[in-house]
Structures are given as C-alpha cells and as structure tokens.
KENU-177155 format. One line per 4 residues: number of its first residue (from 1); their letters; for each residue y, z, x negated of N, C-alpha, C, O. Coordinates in steps of 0.1 Angstrom, whole numbers. Each point is the difference from the previous one (the first is absolute). Example, Ala and Ser with C-alpha at 12.3 -4.5 7.8 and 13.67 -1.06 7.14 Angstrom:
2
1) AS) -57:78:-132:12:0:9:12:0:-9:0:7:-10 | 11:-14:14:11:0:-9:11:8:8:11:1:-5
END
This chain:
354
1) MART) -210:59:-337:15:0:-4:8:-3:13:-2:-10:6 | 12:18:-3:8:-2:11:9:-12:-1:4:-3:-11 | -2:-4:22:9:-11:0:15:4:0:3:9:8 | 5:-15:-15:14:2:0:7:-8:11:-7:-8:6
5) SNDW) 19:11:-3:8:-7:10:1:-15:-3:0:-9:8 | 0:7:-22:1:-14:-4:-14:-7:2:0:-12:3 | -11:19:-5:-13:-6:3:-1:-4:15:-5:-10:3 | 10:19:5:-1:-3:15:9:-12:3:-4:-8:8
9) KKKV) 16:8:-14:9:-12:2:-7:-13:-4:1:-10:8 | -8:10:-19:-7:-12:-4:-11:-4:9:-2:-12:3 | -5:22:2:-11:-2:10:6:-7:12:-6:-9:6 | 17:15:-1:6:-5:13:5:-14:-2:-3:-9:8
13) EFYS) 9:6:-20:5:-14:-2:-12:-9:-1:0:-12:5 | -11:16:-12:-11:-9:-2:-7:-4:13:-3:-11:3 | 1:22:6:-7:-3:12:10:-6:11:-5:-7:9 | 18:10:-11:9:-7:10:0:-15:-2:0:-7:10
17) EKFE) -1:3:-22:0:-15:-2:-13:-6:6:1:-10:7 | -12:17:-10:-13:-5:6:0:0:15:-4:-9:7 | 10:20:-2:1:2:15:8:-11:6:-4:-6:10 | 16:4:-15:8:-11:6:-6:-14:-2:1:-8:10
21) NAFP) -6:6:-21:-6:-14:-2:-12:-3:9:-3:-11:3 | -4:22:2:-11:-2:9:4:-4:14:-8:-5:8 | 20:9:-4:5:-2:14:-1:-14:5:-6:-1:11 | 11:-9:-17:-1:-14:5:-15:-4:3:-2:-6:11
25) DIVN) -7:9:-20:-14:-4:2:-6:8:12:-8:-5:7 | 12:18:-6:-5:8:12:5:-6:13:-8:-1:9 | 21:-3:-9:5:-6:13:-7:-13:3:-4:-2:11 | 2:-6:-21:-7:-13:2:-14:2:5:-5:-7:8
29) ELVG) -1:17:-14:-14:4:4:0:4:15:-10:-3:7 | 20:10:-3:0:5:14:4:-11:10:-6:0:12 | 14:-9:-15:5:-10:10:-3:-14:-3:1:-9:8 | -6:6:-20:-2:-14:-5:-9:-8:9:3:-11:4
33) DDEA) -15:17:-1:-9:-7:8:5:-4:14:-2:-11:5 | 9:21:1:5:-3:14:12:-10:-1:3:-7:10 | 5:8:-21:11:-10:-1:-6:-14:-1:7:-10:4 | -19:8:-8:-6:-13:-1:-6:-5:13:-3:-12:1
37) KPEL) 3:21:9:-5:-4:13:12:-4:9:8:8:3 | -8:-20:2:12:-5:8:3:10:12:11:2:3 | -22:3:3:3:8:12:5:14:-3:6:7:9 | -8:-3:-21:5:14:-4:11:-1:-11:6:11:-3
41) REAA) -2:-23:-1:10:-1:-11:13:7:3:5:7:-9 | 0:-8:21:13:6:3:0:15:0:8:7:-6 | -19:-1:12:-1:14:0:-3:6:-14:5:10:-3 | -13:-17:-5:-3:4:-13:12:0:-9:2:9:-9
45) ARLR) 7:-19:11:12:-1:-8:10:12:4:6:5:-9 | -6:-1:21:8:11:4:-6:13:-6:8:9:-4 | -21:-8:4:-6:12:-6:4:0:-15:2:11:-5 | -3:-22:-2:4:0:-14:14:5:-2:3:9:-8
49) KSIE) 7:-14:16:14:4:-1:1:15:3:7:7:-7 | -15:-2:16:1:15:4:-5:8:-12:6:10:-3 | -17:-14:-3:-6:8:-11:10:-1:-12:3:11:-6 | 2:-23:3:8:-1:-12:14:7:2:4:7:-9
53) YNTF) 1:-7:21:13:6:2:-1:16:0:9:7:-5 | -19:-2:11:-1:14:3:-9:8:-10:2:12:-2 | -10:-19:-6:-9:7:-9:4:0:-14:-2:10:-8 | 9:-21:3:3:-1:-14:12:8:-4:1:3:-12
57) GGKR) 8:0:21:12:7:-3:-3:15:-3:-11:4:1 | 22:3:-5:-2:14:-3:-5:2:-14:-2:-9:-8 | 0:22:4:-4:4:-13:-15:-2:-3:-4:-2:-11 | -4:3:22:-14:-2:0:-7:11:-9:-12:-2:-4
61) FHGL) 18:13:2:-6:10:-9:-13:6:7:-10:3:-7 | 11:-1:20:-12:5:7:-12:-9:-1:-11:5:-2 | 14:-18:3:-11:-9:-2:-6:0:-15:-12:-1:-2 | 21:3:-7:-4:1:-14:-8:13:-3:-8:1:-9
65) TVIL) 11:9:18:-7:12:-2:-15:-1:0:-7:7:-7 | 1:-17:14:-14:-2:0:-5:-3:-14:-9:7:-5 | 14:-17:-1:-5:-4:-13:4:10:-11:-8:2:-10 | 19:5:11:4:10:-9:-10:12:0:-4:6:-10
69) TVDF) -1:-3:23:-10:10:1:-13:-4:-7:-6:9:-7 | 2:-21:10:-13:-5:-7:2:1:-15:-9:4:-7 | 20:-9:2:2:-1:-14:-1:14:-6:-6:2:-11 | 13:8:17:0:13:-6:-15:6:0:-4:6:-10
73) LRNG) -3:-8:21:-13:6:1:-10:-7:-9:-11:5:-3 | 14:-17:-1:-8:-8:-9:5:1:-15:-4:-7:-8 | 14:16:6:6:1:-13:5:-13:-6:-1:-2:-12 | 6:-6:21:6:-13:-4:-10:-11:-4:4:-10:-4
77) KLSE) -17:13:6:-10:-9:-3:-7:-6:13:-11:3:3 | 19:-12:3:-4:-6:13:-7:-13:-3:3:-7:-9 | -13:4:17:-5:-14:0:9:-9:7:8:4:8 | -9:-17:-10:8:-10:7:-2:1:15:9:-2:8
81) DEIK) -22:5:-4:-3:1:14:7:12:6:5:0:12 | -4:11:-19:7:12:5:15:-2:2:6:4:9 | -1:-12:-19:15:-3:1:2:-8:12:9:2:8 | -17:-12:-6:1:-9:12:-1:7:13:8:-2:9
85) KGIY) -18:11:-9:-2:8:13:11:10:2:5:2:12 | 1:4:-22:11:9:1:12:-8:5:8:5:8 | -6:-17:-13:11:-8:5:-1:-5:14:9:1:8 | -21:-5:-4:-3:-4:14:3:12:9:6:-2:11
89) LGWC) -11:13:-14:2:12:9:15:4:0:5:5:10 | 1:-7:-21:15:3:0:7:-9:9:9:5:7 | -12:-17:-6:6:-9:9:-4:2:15:8:-2:9 | -21:7:-8:-4:4:14:9:11:5:4:1:11
93) FEIL) -1:9:-20:9:11:3:14:-6:4:6:4:10 | -1:-13:-19:14:-5:3:1:-7:13:10:0:6 | -21:-7:-3:0:-7:13:0:10:12:8:-2:9 | -16:12:-11:0:10:11:14:7:1:5:2:11
97) KAVF) 1:1:-22:13:6:0:10:-9:7:8:4:8 | -9:-17:-11:9:-10:6:-2:0:15:10:-1:8 | -22:1:-4:-3:0:15:7:11:7:6:-2:10 | -7:14:-16:6:12:7:15:0:-2:7:6:9
101) LIAD) -1:-11:-20:14:-1:-1:6:-9:10:11:2:6 | -18:-14:-4:5:-9:11:1:7:13:10:-1:7 | -21:8:-3:-1:7:13:10:11:0:7:1:11 | -5:6:-21:10:11:-1:14:-5:2:8:6:8
105) DIMD) -5:-18:-14:13:-5:1:3:-5:15:11:1:5 | -22:-7:1:2:-4:14:3:12:9:9:0:8 | -17:11:-10:1:11:9:14:8:-2:6:5:9 | -1:-6:-22:12:7:-3:12:-9:2:12:4:0
109) GSEL) -14:-17:3:11:-9:1:8:-2:-13:12:-3:1 | -19:4:-12:6:-1:-13:6:-14:-3:-6:-10:5 | 16:9:-13:6:-13:-3:-4:-5:-14:-3:-12:-2 | 2:21:-7:-3:-4:-14:-12:7:-5:-3:12:3
113) RRGR) -4:-19:-12:-12:6:-7:1:-6:-14:-1:-12:-2 | 2:20:-9:1:-4:-13:11:-10:-3:-1:-10:-7 | 12:13:14:12:-8:-2:0:-13:8:10:-8:-2 | -20:5:10:-1:-13:7:-2:3:15:-3:11:4
117) PCWH) 6:-21:4:-3:2:15:-14:4:2:-9:-6:-6 | 7:16:15:-14:3:4:-7:-12:6:7:-9:5 | -20:8:-6:-7:-12:4:2:-3:15:1:-11:3 | -1:22:5:2:-3:14:14:-6:3:2:-6:11
121) KKVG) 8:9:-19:13:-6:1:0:-15:-3:9:-7:5 | -19:3:-13:-1:-14:-4:-8:-8:10:3:-12:3 | -14:17:2:-10:-8:8:-2:6:14:-6:-7:8 | 12:18:-5:-2:5:14:-13:8:2:-6:5:-10
125) LVSI) 2:-3:22:-11:8:3:-14:-6:-4:-10:7:1 | 10:-20:-5:-12:-5:-5:-5:7:-13:-11:-1:-4 | 21:9:-2:-4:8:-11:-10:10:3:-8:4:-8 | 7:0:21:-11:10:4:-13:-7:-2:-9:7:-5
129) NETY) 7:-19:10:-13:-7:-2:-3:-2:-14:-12:0:-4 | 22:-3:-4:-2:-2:-14:-5:12:-8:-7:-1:-10 | 11:13:15:-6:12:-6:-15:1:3:-7:5:-9 | 3:-9:21:-15:0:2:-7:-9:-9:-11:3:-6
133) LMEQ) 17:-15:3:-7:-10:-9:0:6:-14:-10:-1:-7 | 21:7:3:1:5:-14:-11:11:-2:-6:1:-10 | 5:8:20:-10:11:-2:-14:-6:-1:-8:6:-8 | 5:-17:15:-14:-6:-2:-2:-5:-14:-11:-1:-4
137) CIYA) 22:-3:-2:-1:-5:-14:-6:10:-9:-7:-3:-10 | 10:16:12:-5:11:-8:-16:-1:0:-6:1:-11 | 1:-2:23:-15:1:1:-6:-13:-5:-12:0:-4 | 19:-11:5:-5:-13:-5:-2:1:-15:-10:-4:-6
141) LIEK) 20:11:-1:-1:1:-15:-11:10:-3:-7:-3:-10 | 6:14:17:-11:9:-3:-13:-6:2:-9:2:-9 | 7:-9:20:-13:-6:3:-4:-10:-11:-12:-1:-4 | 22:-6:-1:-3:-11:-10:-3:6:-14:-9:-5:-7
145) HFKE) 17:15:3:0:4:-14:-8:13:-2:-2:4:-12 | -2:3:22:-7:13:-2:-13:1:7:-6:11:1 | 1:-22:4:-12:1:9:-13:5:-8:-9:5:6 | 10:-7:-19:-12:5:-8:2:14:-6:-9:5:-7
149) ESYL) 20:1:10:3:13:-6:-6:12:8:-1:-1:13 | -3:11:-20:-6:11:7:10:8:9:-4:7:9 | 17:-9:-12:10:7:7:7:-8:11:10:3:5 | -17:-14:-1:6:-9:10:3:7:13:11:-1:5
153) FELY) -21:9:0:2:7:12:12:10:-1:7:2:9 | -6:5:-21:11:9:-2:13:-7:1:10:6:5 | -9:-18:-10:13:-7:1:4:-3:14:11:3:5 | -21:-8:3:3:-2:14:4:13:7:10:1:8
157) KTFH) -18:10:-10:3:13:6:14:5:-4:7:6:8 | -4:-7:-21:13:5:-5:12:-7:7:9:6:4 | -10:-20:-4:11:-7:6:1:3:15:12:2:5 | -23:-1:2:1:3:14:5:14:3:8:2:9
161) RVSY) -13:7:-17:5:14:2:14:2:-2:8:5:8 | -3:-11:-20:14:2:-3:9:-8:9:11:5:4 | -15:-16:1:8:-8:9:1:8:13:11:0:6 | -21:6:-1:0:8:12:10:12:-2:8:3:9
165) LLVM) -9:4:-20:8:12:-3:15:-5:-1:9:7:5 | -7:-18:-11:14:-5:-1:6:-3:14:11:4:2 | -19:-10:6:5:-4:14:2:13:8:10:1:7 | -18:9:-9:2:13:6:13:6:-4:8:6:8
169) GQEL) -5:-7:-21:12:5:-5:12:-7:5:10:6:4 | -11:-19:-3:10:-9:6:2:4:15:12:1:5 | -23:2:2:1:4:14:8:13:2:9:1:8 | -12:8:-17:7:13:0:15:-2:-3:9:6:7
173) DMVT) -6:-14:-16:13:-4:-4:8:-5:12:12:4:2 | -18:-14:5:7:-6:11:1:9:12:11:1:6 | -21:7:-3:0:8:12:10:12:-2:7:3:9 | -6:2:-21:9:11:-3:15:-5:1:8:8:5
177) SEKI) -6:-20:-8:14:-6:1:3:-5:14:11:-5:2 | -20:5:7:1:-6:13:10:8:9:-1:13:0 | 9:-19:7:9:6:10:-6:0:14:-4:-11:4 | 3:22:2:-5:1:14:12:1:9:7:10:0
181) DGEL) -5:-20:9:11:0:9:13:2:-8:10:7:5 | -9:-14:-16:12:0:-8:2:12:-9:10:1:-7 | -19:9:8:1:12:-8:-10:1:-11:-12:-3:2 | 17:7:-14:-9:1:-11:-4:15:-2:9:9:1
185) NIDS) -21:-6:-2:-5:14:-1:0:4:-15:-10:0:-7 | 22:3:3:3:3:-14:-7:13:-4:-2:3:-12 | -1:5:21:-7:13:-3:-13:-2:-5:-6:9:-7 | 0:-21:9:-13:-3:-6:0:-4:-14:-10:-3:-7
189) FTEE) 22:1:1:2:-4:-13:-1:12:-10:9:5:-5 | -22:-2:3:-3:11:-9:-4:-4:-14:-4:-12:-2 | 4:21:-7:-5:-3:-14:-15:-4:1:-4:-9:-7 | -4:16:16:-14:-3:1:-2:-14:6:-9:-7:-5
193) KFQT) 17:3:14:-1:-14:6:3:-10:-11:-7:-10:-1 | 18:12:-7:3:-9:-10:-12:-1:-10:-4:-11:-4 | -2:22:0:-11:0:-10:-12:-8:6:-7:-7:-8 | 5:9:21:-12:-7:6:3:-15:0:-9:-8:-4
197) IAKY) 21:3:7:3:-14:0:-1:-6:-14:-6:-10:-2 | 11:18:-8:0:-5:-14:-14:-1:-5:-4:-9:-7 | -4:19:11:-14:0:-4:-8:-13:4:-7:-6:-8 | 8:3:21:-7:-11:5:6:-13:-2:-7:-10:-2
201) KTGY) 20:9:3:7:-13:-1:2:-4:-14:0:-12:-3 | 2:21:-6:3:-3:-14:-11:5:-10:-4:-8:-9 | 0:20:10:-9:6:-10:-13:-8:-2:-4:-3:-11 | -3:1:22:-13:-7:0:1:-14:-4:-8:-5:-8
205) SFFY) 18:-2:14:1:-15:-3:5:-3:-13:-5:-9:-7 | 17:15:3:6:-5:-12:-5:7:-13:2:-5:-11 | -9:16:13:-4:8:-12:-15:1:-1:-6:-3:-10 | 0:9:20:-15:2:0:-8:-13:-1:-9:-2:-8
209) LPVC) 13:-8:16:-7:-12:1:-2:-8:-13:-11:-3:-4 | 22:0:-3:-2:-8:-13:-8:8:-10:-7:-7:-8 | 9:20:7:-8:7:-10:-14:1:4:-9:-2:-9 | 6:4:22:-14:0:5:-7:-14:-3:-11:0:-4
213) LGFH) 19:-11:6:-6:-13:-3:-3:-1:-15:-11:-5:-4 | 20:10:-5:-3:0:-14:-12:8:-4:-8:-3:-8 | 6:15:15:-12:8:-2:-12:-8:3:-10:1:-8 | 10:-8:19:-12:-8:3:-4:-10:-10:-11:-2:-4
217) VAKV) 21:-6:-1:-2:-10:-10:-6:7:-13:-9:-6:-6 | 14:17:3:-4:7:-12:-13:8:2:-5:7:-9 | -1:-8:21:-13:6:4:1:15:0:-10:7:-3 | 21:-1:7:1:14:2:-7:4:13:3:-6:10
221) TDPK) -12:15:-11:-8:4:12:1:15:3:-5:4:11 | 11:4:-20:0:14:3:10:3:11:12:-2:-2 | -17:7:13:10:3:12:10:10:-4:11:0:6 | -14:9:-15:10:10:-4:13:-6:-6:11:4:3
225) IFTE) -13:-15:-11:11:-7:-6:9:-6:11:12:0:-1 | -19:-7:11:7:-6:11:9:10:7:11:-2:4 | -18:14:-1:7:10:8:12:6:-8:11:2:6 | -12:1:-19:11:5:-8:11:-10:-1:12:3:1
229) AETI) -16:-16:-3:10:-11:-1:8:-1:14:12:-1:0 | -19:3:11:6:-1:13:11:11:1:11:-3:5 | -14:15:-9:9:11:1:13:-3:-8:11:2:6 | -13:-7:-18:12:-3:-8:8:-11:6:12:0:1
233) LLEL) -19:-11:3:7:-12:4:7:2:13:10:-7:3 | -15:15:6:7:3:13:12:8:-3:11:-3:7 | -11:12:-16:12:7:-4:10:-9:-6:12:1:2 | -16:-10:-11:8:-10:-6:6:-9:10:12:-4:0
237) GEYF) -20:0:10:5:-8:11:11:6:8:9:-6:5 | -11:19:-3:11:8:8:13:-1:-8:10:-2:6 | -11:5:-19:13:-1:-7:6:-14:0:12:-2:2 | -21:-8:-3:4:-14:1:8:-3:13:10:-7:0
241) QVQN) -15:13:11:7:-2:13:13:7:0:10:-6:5 | -9:18:-10:13:7:-1:9:-8:-9:12:-2:4 | -17:-4:-15:8:-8:-8:6:-13:7:11:-3:-1 | -20:-3:9:4:-11:8:11:4:10:10:-7:3
245) DYFD) -11:19:3:10:5:9:13:2:-7:11:-2:6 | -12:6:-18:13:2:-8:6:-14:-3:13:-1:2 | -20:-9:-6:5:-13:-2:6:-6:13:10:-7:0 | -16:10:11:4:-5:13:14:6:4:9:-7:5
249) CYGD) -7:20:-8:12:7:3:11:-2:-10:12:-2:4 | -15:2:-17:10:1:-10:-1:-13:-10:9:-1:-8 | -19:-7:10:-1:-12:-9:10:-11:3:5:-1:11 | -3:-7:-21:9:-12:1:-9:-12:4:-9:-3:-7
253) PSVT) 11:-3:19:-8:-11:4:-1:-11:-10:-10:-7:0 | 20:5:-8:0:-11:-10:-10:3:-11:-5:-8:-8 | 1:21:7:-10:5:-10:-13:1:6:-10:-4:-5 | 9:11:17:-12:2:7:-6:-12:6:-12:-1:3
257) GKIG) 21:-9:1:-5:-12:7:-3:3:15:-5:-9:6 | 10:20:-1:-3:3:14:12:8:6:5:9:-7 | -1:-12:19:11:8:6:-6:12:7:-9:-1:8 | 13:13:-12:-5:12:5:3:2:15:12:-2:4
261) CDIE) -22:5:4:3:2:14:-8:11:6:-3:0:12 | -1:10:-20:-8:11:5:7:8:11:-6:4:10 | 19:-2:-12:8:7:10:1:-7:13:-3:6:11 | 6:-19:-12:2:-8:12:-14:-1:8:0:0:12
265) DAKC) -11:-1:-20:-13:-2:6:-7:13:4:-11:0:4 | 19:11:-6:-6:13:4:-13:4:-7:-9:5:6 | 9:-8:-19:-12:2:-8:-2:15:-3:10:7:-2 | -22:-2:3:-3:14:-4:0:1:-15:-11:1:-6
269) SWFI) 22:-3:0:1:0:-15:1:14:-6:2:10:8 | -4:-9:-21:0:13:-6:14:6:2:1:12:1 | 9:-20:-2:14:5:1:4:6:13:6:11:0 | -11:-17:11:4:6:13:-8:12:2:5:10:6
273) TQAL) -18:-9:-10:-8:12:2:6:12:-8:0:11:5 | 4:-14:-17:6:10:-9:14:4:6:4:12:-1 | 4:-21:5:13:3:6:-1:9:12:8:9:2 | -18:-12:7:-2:8:11:-4:15:-3:4:9:7
277) KKSN) -11:-8:-18:-4:14:-5:12:7:-6:1:12:2 | 8:-19:-8:12:6:-7:12:2:9:8:9:-3 | -7:-16:14:12:-1:8:1:13:9:-9:6:4 | 22:-3:-1:2:10:10:0:-7:14:-2:-12:1
281) EEQK) 4:20:10:-2:-5:13:10:-11:3:-4:-10:7 | 16:11:-11:10:-10:2:-3:-13:-7:1:-11:6 | -6:12:-18:-4:-12:-8:-12:-7:7:-1:-12:0 | -8:21:4:-12:-6:7:4:-8:12:-6:-11:3
285) EILK) 15:16:5:4:-7:12:7:-14:-4:-2:-10:7 | 10:10:-18:6:-12:-4:-11:-10:-4:1:-12:3 | -11:17:-11:-11:-9:-4:-7:-6:12:-3:-11:0 | 0:20:10:-7:-4:12:8:-11:7:-6:-9:6
289) ANYG) 19:11:-5:8:-10:7:2:-13:-7:3:-10:7 | -5:10:-20:3:-13:-7:-11:-7:-7:0:-12:-2 | -11:20:-1:-11:-6:-7:-8:-9:9:-3:3:12 | 0:-15:-17:-7:-10:8:9:-10:8:-4:-8:7
293) NDDV) 17:10:-9:10:-9:7:4:-12:-10:3:3:-12 | -4:-15:17:2:-12:-8:15:-4:0:3:-10:4 | 5:19:-10:14:-3:-1:6:7:-13:-5:11:-3 | 14:-17:-3:5:4:-13:6:14:1:-1:8:-10
297) TSVA) 7:-4:21:7:13:2:-11:11:-1:2:10:-7 | -13:-12:15:-10:10:1:-7:2:-14:-3:11:-4 | 1:-22:-3:-6:0:-13:9:8:-10:-5:8:-8 | 18:-11:9:9:7:-9:0:15:3:1:8:-9
301) VVKE) -2:-4:22:0:14:4:-12:7:-6:1:11:-6 | -13:-18:7:-12:6:-5:1:2:-16:-4:10:-5 | 9:-21:-1:1:1:-15:10:11:-4:-1:6:-11 | 11:-4:19:10:11:-3:-7:13:1:3:9:-9
305) IYEI) -11:-7:19:-8:13:0:-9:1:-12:-1:11:-5 | -6:-22:1:-8:0:-12:8:5:-12:-5:7:-8 | 18:-12:7:8:3:-11:4:15:0:-1:7:-10 | 4:-2:22:3:14:1:-11:9:-4:1:10:-6
309) LEME) -13:-14:10:-12:7:-3:-6:-2:-14:-10:5:-4 | 17:-14:-3:-4:-3:-14:-14:-5:-1:-8:4:-8 | 5:-14:17:-14:-5:1:-4:-8:-13:-11:0:-4 | 21:-7:-2:-4:-7:-12:-4:10:-11:-9:-3:-8
313) KSYF) 16:14:7:-4:10:-10:-13:6:3:-8:2:-9 | 5:0:22:-13:5:5:-11:-10:-5:-11:4:-3 | 14:-17:4:-10:-10:-4:-4:2:-15:-12:0:-3 | 22:1:-5:-3:1:-14:-7:13:-4:-8:1:-9
317) TYKE) 11:10:17:-8:12:-2:-14:-2:4:-10:5:-7 | 8:-12:18:-14:-3:5:-7:-9:-10:-12:2:-3 | 19:-11:-3:-6:-10:-9:-6:8:-12:-11:-3:-5 | 19:12:-1:-4:8:-11:-13:8:3:-9:1:-8
321) KSHN) 10:6:20:-11:8:4:-13:-8:2:-11:4:-4 | 13:-16:10:-12:-8:3:-6:-5:-13:-12:-1:-1 | 21:-3:-9:-5:-5:-13:-8:11:-7:-11:-3:-5 | 16:15:5:-7:11:-6:-13:3:7:-10:3:-7
325) SLQN) 10:-3:20:-12:2:8:-11:-10:-4:-12:4:-2 | 16:-17:2:-10:-10:-3:-6:1:-15:-11:-2:-2 | 20:5:-7:-4:2:-14:-10:11:-1:-10:-1:-7 | 13:12:14:-9:12:-1:-13:-4:7:-11:5:-4
329) LVQS) 11:-12:15:-12:-4:7:-9:-8:-9:-12:2:0 | 18:-12:-6:-8:-9:-9:-6:9:-11:-12:-2:-4 | 20:10:-2:-5:8:-12:-11:10:4:-8:4:-8 | 8:0:21:-10:10:4:-14:-5:2:-9:7:1
333) LGSH) 8:-20:-2:-14:-6:2:-8:0:-13:6:1:-11 | -19:-3:12:-8:1:-11:0:-12:-9:7:-10:3 | -15:11:-14:0:-11:-10:-7:-13:6:2:-11:-6 | -9:13:17:-6:-12:6:10:-9:7:-4:-12:3
337) FPKE) 16:17:-1:10:-8:8:9:-8:-9:4:5:-11 | -1:-17:14:9:-8:-8:15:4:1:8:-7:6 | -5:18:-12:13:6:1:11:-9:-4:11:-1:6 | -13:-5:-18:11:-8:-6:4:-12:9:12:-3:1
341) LFQF) -22:-3:6:3:-11:9:9:5:11:10:-7:4 | -12:19:2:8:5:11:13:5:-5:10:-1:8 | -9:6:-20:13:3:-6:9:-12:-1:12:0:2 | -18:-11:-5:7:-13:-1:5:-4:14:12:-4:1
345) FVMK) -20:6:9:4:-4:14:12:9:4:10:-5:6 | -10:18:-9:11:9:3:12:-4:-7:11:-1:6 | -12:-3:-19:12:-4:-8:6:-13:6:12:-1:1 | -20:-8:4:5:-13:5:7:3:13:11:-6:2
349) VFGR) -16:14:7:6:2:13:13:8:-2:11:-4:6 | -11:14:-14:12:8:-2:11:-7:-8:12:4:0 | -16:-14:-7:10:-8:-8:6:-11:7:9:-6:-6 | -13:2:18:5:-12:6:14:3:6:3:12:4
353) NT) 5:-22:-2:14:2:5:2:-10:12:12:0:5 | -22:-7:0:2:-8:12:-14:1:8:-1:-6:10
END
C-alpha cells in the first residue's frame, strides 16, 4: 500500500526527533575523550563548538534521507540497530556537508549562512583547520560503529569518492569564476559548464551520497539499482542547484538566511548561462562589462537585463519541465526500483521555498 503525504510527514517527524536527540551524544562521543586530556582540552573544546555551530543548523533533510531510505526499503520494520546506524550515517553526512559549506563560505567570502555569521567570520582562518578535524570525525564514527558490517569498505569508498567529486566540482566552480588579469572569461559560462559543476558539487554530495548510504544499511547490493538511483539523483541535484541560484538572485535574505552574491562572485549560475543564450549582442556586452563586479550599480545592471529577458519566468518554465522529466524518469523504471521513495524526494525538493 502506497504511503500518503501524511504518512511521509509522520515518518519525517518521527525520525527528525530521534535524529536531533542523538546529536549531543554523538558530539560527546567525538570530543569527550580528548576534552578530558589536559593537553588536548582546548583544541577539543574548539572542535566541539565548530561541530555544534556548523552541523546542527539547517533543515537536515539530506541527513534524514539516510534513515528514510532504510525505513522505506524495510517497509517501516527496522531493527533498533538499523535505526541507530541510519542516524549515525545521517550525521556523518551532515558533518561532511558542514565541512564543505565552511570551505565554500571562505572561498566565496560569504557573510551569512543560515541567518548567522559564517564560521570564518567568527573565528578566522583557523576554521580551515577545523574542517580537517571535522572530516576525520566521520571516519571515527564509521570505524567505531560499522567495523563488523559487510559493507564497511563500501562506506569508506563512498565517502572518499563523493568527497573527491565534490571537491572537483568546487574546483570547477572557483576556476570558472576566476579573473585572469582582471578579466572574466564569461564566454566559458555555458549551460554545459553549469551542468557539470552542479553534477559534481551538488548532485553527488547532497543527493546521491545519503541515498547510497541508506542503500548500504538496508543491504542493497544490486548495482543496477545504484546506477538507476544515481541517474535520478544527479538530475534532481541539478534542479536543486538551479533552485539555489533562483533563491540567490530573487530570494529574501530574511527568509533564505543568506545574502545572495552569485553576480558579485561571478558564479557560473543557471541564470547567467541562460541570459547569455537569450540576449542580443548589445545585452551580452552589458553583461560582460558588469557581471562579476562587486558593486551595487553593476549588480543592478545585470538584474535589469535579467528582468528584460524575463529570467524569472524562464526559471518557472524550467521548473515545470524538470519536474515532469523527473516524474517520467522515475515511472520508467521497473518494479524492482523503489519508485515511491524517489517520488517523495522529488516532492520535497520541488516543494521547498528556501
């Protein structure tokens, strides 16, 4: 029997409470021993603050995706051990996400994250070292809680692979936005380049990783299911990135919790790639002259071109097309595939407003 939206809501609420309640114990487990050592106490205390400040905030839905995946594949009949493992891996994911958001904010020079000052704005460049410590926490949890599992090696391999792909996506993001001798090569801002960055920076890390972790806990071993899931989740991740670009350009910072700066930072966003495709030669020259300049006048000029080109309308057209494409993709798969689970993921992403 198919789950209703109310069934999913109850599942999310049930696991959200368990997920949040587990966090203090997990942090204590990670830093408690070192806090008790006089020579490491100060460093361990800083690590605690970094984990608590950067990991616990946000909606945490991606972290919850791990246990929700296990629950669906087990038809809601999970053992306590499976629940515990799903929660631990969910927090491993959230720690990894925090690591890369800290680094991303440093590289972008961002001011706010989730409505609060970015971590590097509070503690300075020591935040770089703290990301190294936080990443090691992931493997400490895996080593302790999964050492007897048949899929232990797959967990290590998955985290290492996705971390590498994420960093490659971040590298492409930064290199594409880089100015050479003060000049931005805006001609390289193509739809294909945007899709590549979204695939590696967002699709693998935010979507494929947590579902893949849930598959492992549920003892899914069929490579065909992993491959089919990857195809759907990368497409969903691309839409998620387009959605983020929309919030950056048109969102209210008091709602999104972040000040949009894609234009100032010369990001290869969906909006600039589409605007360059739609614009005439005069508009292209205006975009080239103003995109990537960190001043309010240039930003206003770019947004004026966006308005003339009806970019917001283009986004909503793309949103509908993307939604239909994902729904058709899920439906096209065989009975062996957990379609209902992926329909839920699509619903959650397309329904968000921040």
